[in-house]
C-alpha positions in Angstrom: -112.9 -80.5 65.7 -109.3 -79.9 64.5 -110.1 -79.4 60.8 -106.5 -80.4 59.8 -108.0 -82.1 56.8 -109.0 -78.8 55.3 -105.5 -77.3 55.5 -103.9 -76.8 52.1 -100.6 -75.0 52.6 -98.5 -76.6 55.2 -95.1 -75.8 56.6 -93.4 -78.9 58.0 -90.5 -78.4 60.3 -88.1 -81.4 60.6 -85.8 -81.5 63.6 -82.4 -83.1 63.7 -83.6 -85.7 66.1 -86.2 -86.8 63.6 -83.7 -87.0 60.7 -80.7 -88.5 62.3 -79.5 -91.3 64.6 -77.8 -90.5 67.8 -74.6 -90.9 65.9 -75.4 -87.9 63.8 -75.7 -89.9 60.6 -78.9 -90.1 58.6 -81.8 -92.2 59.9 -82.4 -93.6 56.4 -85.4 -95.7 57.3 -87.3 -92.8 58.8 -86.3 -90.3 56.2 -87.4 -92.8 53.4 -90.8 -93.1 55.1 -91.1 -89.3 55.7 -90.3 -88.5 52.1 -92.8 -91.1 50.9 -95.7 -89.8 53.1 -94.9 -86.1 52.3 -94.8 -86.9 48.6 -98.2 -88.6 48.9 -99.7 -85.6 50.7 -98.1 -83.4 48.1 -99.7 -85.6 45.3 -103.1 -85.3 47.0 -103.0 -81.5 46.3 -101.4 -80.1 49.5 -98.8 -77.4 49.2 -95.8 -78.4 51.2 -93.0 -76.1 52.4 -90.3 -77.8 54.5 -88.0 -76.3 57.1 -85.3 -78.7 57.8 -82.7 -78.8 60.5 -79.8 -81.3 60.4 -76.9 -79.6 58.5 -74.5 -79.4 61.4 -75.5 -82.8 62.8 -75.2 -84.5 59.3 -71.9 -82.7 58.6 -70.5 -83.9 61.9 -71.7 -87.4 61.1 -70.2 -87.4 57.6 -66.8 -86.4 59.0 -67.0 -89.0 61.6 -66.9 -86.6 64.6 -68.0 -88.1 67.9 -70.3 -85.0 68.6 -71.1 -81.7 67.0 -68.1 -79.2 67.3 -68.5 -76.5 69.9 -66.2 -73.9 68.0 -68.3 -71.6 65.9 -65.9 -71.7 62.9 -65.8 -75.4 62.9 -69.7 -75.5 63.2 -69.8 -73.2 60.1 -67.5 -75.5 58.2 -69.4 -78.6 59.2 -72.7 -77.0 58.3 -71.4 -76.3 54.8 -70.7 -80.0 54.4 -73.9 -81.1 56.0 -76.1 -78.9 53.9 -74.7 -80.3 50.8 -75.3 -83.8 52.1 -78.9 -83.0 53.3 -80.0 -81.5 50.0 -78.4 -84.3 48.0 -80.4 -86.8 50.1 -83.6 -84.9 49.8 -83.3 -84.5 46.0 -82.5 -88.1 45.5 -85.3 -89.4 47.7 -88.0 -87.1 46.4 -87.0 -87.8 42.8 -88.1 -91.4 43.4 -91.7 -90.1 43.6 -91.3 -87.6 40.8 -91.3 -84.7 43.2 -88.9 -81.8 42.7 -87.4 -79.9 45.6 -85.7 -76.5 45.8 -83.5 -75.0 48.5 -83.9 -71.6 50.1 -81.4 -70.4 52.7 -82.5 -67.6 55.0 -80.8 -65.4 57.5 -82.3 -63.0 60.1 -81.1 -60.1 57.9 -83.3 -61.3 55.1 -86.3 -61.8 57.3 -85.9 -58.3 58.8 -85.7 -56.6 55.4 -89.1 -56.0 53.8 -87.7 -56.1 50.2 -86.0 -59.4 50.9 -89.2 -60.7 52.5 -91.1 -59.9 49.4 -88.5 -61.7 47.3 -88.8 -64.7 49.6 -92.6 -64.7 49.1 -92.3 -64.4 45.4 -89.8 -67.3 45.3 -92.1 -69.6 47.5 -95.2 -68.7 45.3 -93.3 -69.5 42.1 -91.9 -72.8 43.4 -95.2 -73.9 45.0 -96.9 -72.9 41.8 -94.8 -75.2 39.7 -95.5 -78.1 42.1 -91.9 -77.9 43.8 -91.4 -78.5 47.5 -89.2 -75.6 48.8 -86.8 -76.7 51.6 -85.8 -73.9 53.8 -83.0 -73.7 56.3 -81.0 -71.0 58.1 -77.8 -70.2 56.4 -75.6 -71.6 59.1 -72.3 -70.9 57.2 -73.1 -67.1 57.3 -75.7 -66.6 60.1 -74.1 -67.7 63.4 -76.9 -66.7 65.8 -78.2 -70.2 66.1 -74.8 -71.8 66.1 -73.4 -69.5 68.9 -76.6 -69.1 71.1 -78.1 -72.6 70.4 -81.6 -71.3 70.7 -83.3 -73.7 68.3 -83.8 -70.9 65.7 -85.3 -73.4 63.2 -88.5 -73.6 65.4 -88.9 -69.9 65.3 -87.7 -69.8 61.6 -90.4 -72.3 60.6 -93.1 -70.1 62.3 -91.8 -67.0 60.4 -91.7 -69.0 57.1 -95.3 -70.1 57.8 -96.3 -66.5 58.3 -94.4 -65.2 55.3 -95.7 -67.9 53.0 -99.4 -67.6 54.0 -99.5 -71.1 55.4 -102.7 -72.6 56.9 -100.8 -74.9 59.3 -97.3 -75.2 60.9 -96.4 -78.8 61.7 -93.4 -79.4 63.9 -92.0 -82.9 63.9 -90.0 -83.6 67.0 -88.8 -86.5 69.2 -91.7 -86.0 71.6 -95.4 -86.8 71.2 -96.5 -83.2 72.0 -96.8 -80.9 74.9 -97.1 -82.4 78.4 -97.9 -80.9 81.8 -94.3 -82.1 82.9 -91.2 -83.5 81.2 -92.2 -87.0 80.0 -88.5 -88.0 79.8 -88.1 -87.7 83.6 -91.7 -88.0 84.8 -93.6 -91.1 83.5 -96.8 -89.7 85.0 -96.7 -86.6 82.9 -100.0 -86.1 81.0 -100.4 -84.9 77.4 -102.1 -81.8 76.5 -103.9 -82.2 73.2 -105.3 -78.7 72.6 -103.8 -75.3 73.5 -106.3 -72.6 73.0 -103.9 -69.8 74.2 -100.2 -69.8 75.0 -100.4 -68.6 78.6 -97.6 -68.1 81.2 -98.7 -71.5 82.6 -98.2 -73.2 79.3 -94.8 -71.6 78.9 -93.8 -72.9 82.3 -94.5 -76.4 81.2 -91.7 -76.1 78.4 -88.4 -77.6 79.5 -84.9 -77.2 78.1 -83.3 -78.8 75.0 -84.0 -82.3 74.3 -81.7 -84.3 72.0 -78.0 -83.8 72.2 -78.0 -83.5 68.4 -80.6 -80.7 68.1 -80.7 -77.3 69.7 -84.4 -76.8 70.2 -86.4 -77.9 73.2 -90.0 -77.4 73.9 -89.5 -73.8 75.0 -88.5 -72.9 71.4 -91.5 -74.7 70.1 -93.7 -72.6 72.4 -92.1 -69.5 71.0 -92.8 -70.8 67.5 -96.4 -71.4 68.6 -96.8 -67.7 69.7 -95.5 -66.5 66.4 -97.7 -68.8 64.4 -100.9 -68.4 66.4 -100.6 -64.6 66.5 -100.3 -64.7 62.7 -103.6 -66.7 62.5 -101.9 -70.1 61.8 -102.7 -73.3 63.7 -99.6 -75.3 64.8 -99.2 -78.9 65.7 -96.3 -80.5 67.5 -96.1 -84.3 67.0 -93.6 -87.1 67.1 -91.8 -87.7 63.8 -90.8 -91.2 64.8 -93.7 -92.8 62.8 -94.3 -90.8 59.6 -97.5 -92.9 59.0 -99.1 -90.9 61.7 -99.2 -88.0 59.3 -102.1 -89.7 57.6 -104.0 -89.9 60.8 -103.3 -86.2 61.5 -104.8 -85.2 58.2 -107.8 -87.4 58.8 -108.5 -85.2 61.9 -107.5 -87.9 64.4 -106.1 -86.8 67.7 -102.3 -86.7 67.2 -99.9 -84.5 69.1 -100.7 -81.0 70.5 -102.5 -78.4 68.5 -102.0 -74.8 69.3 -105.1 -72.9 68.0 -104.7 -69.8 66.0 -106.0 -66.4 67.2 -109.0 -65.7 65.0 
């Protein structure tokens, strides 16, 4: 039994491949459905915290660039444009359901500083207590680790956010249905793994490289996030964000995606 239906405080990580078309521009239909379902879960009494990728991709799309820039300085500039666009869209879409959102930008320096961590926790508690959905992102215009190394830091960031905010569940929405015993993009015979009781070296070997050309995170970064979350006593689920309606099935304890069970 997954017991997802009992989870109250949920961190939802949205990847670029979920939010945007291959052009880099917003997937309006999917985002509209995501916001509607997340608002409904919020209205049902769940405490939602979002970790959203997409700033660089959306910035590139708004500028009409054929692909994300490779130069770090340009990435930072594009992220500044994309972050503004991203929050404007979230604010407008959630407002239709009378849900208020707030933005929190993090860096590794903040996460590694105990005083700053306490401030983050206090801010999250205050926002959630007021019925606001915090939307967290790494501050790409200042913190360049993710931009230069392209290591999918928002996967790990979402796990750290889940830990710091005392979440019951980390939910990562991606462009893949879950963990497979091989890469399903190249091997149609790959079999899904629905439950992972422990992140073993064998599980880590199943993780491939980066997926979408828009995003930076592949399955390997999600396994890293799973280790952080499960070690902190938090269950984590990877599922496809293509059909937001599936979130209802997940919270009715139906078998959706891959669940990584927390260490008790």
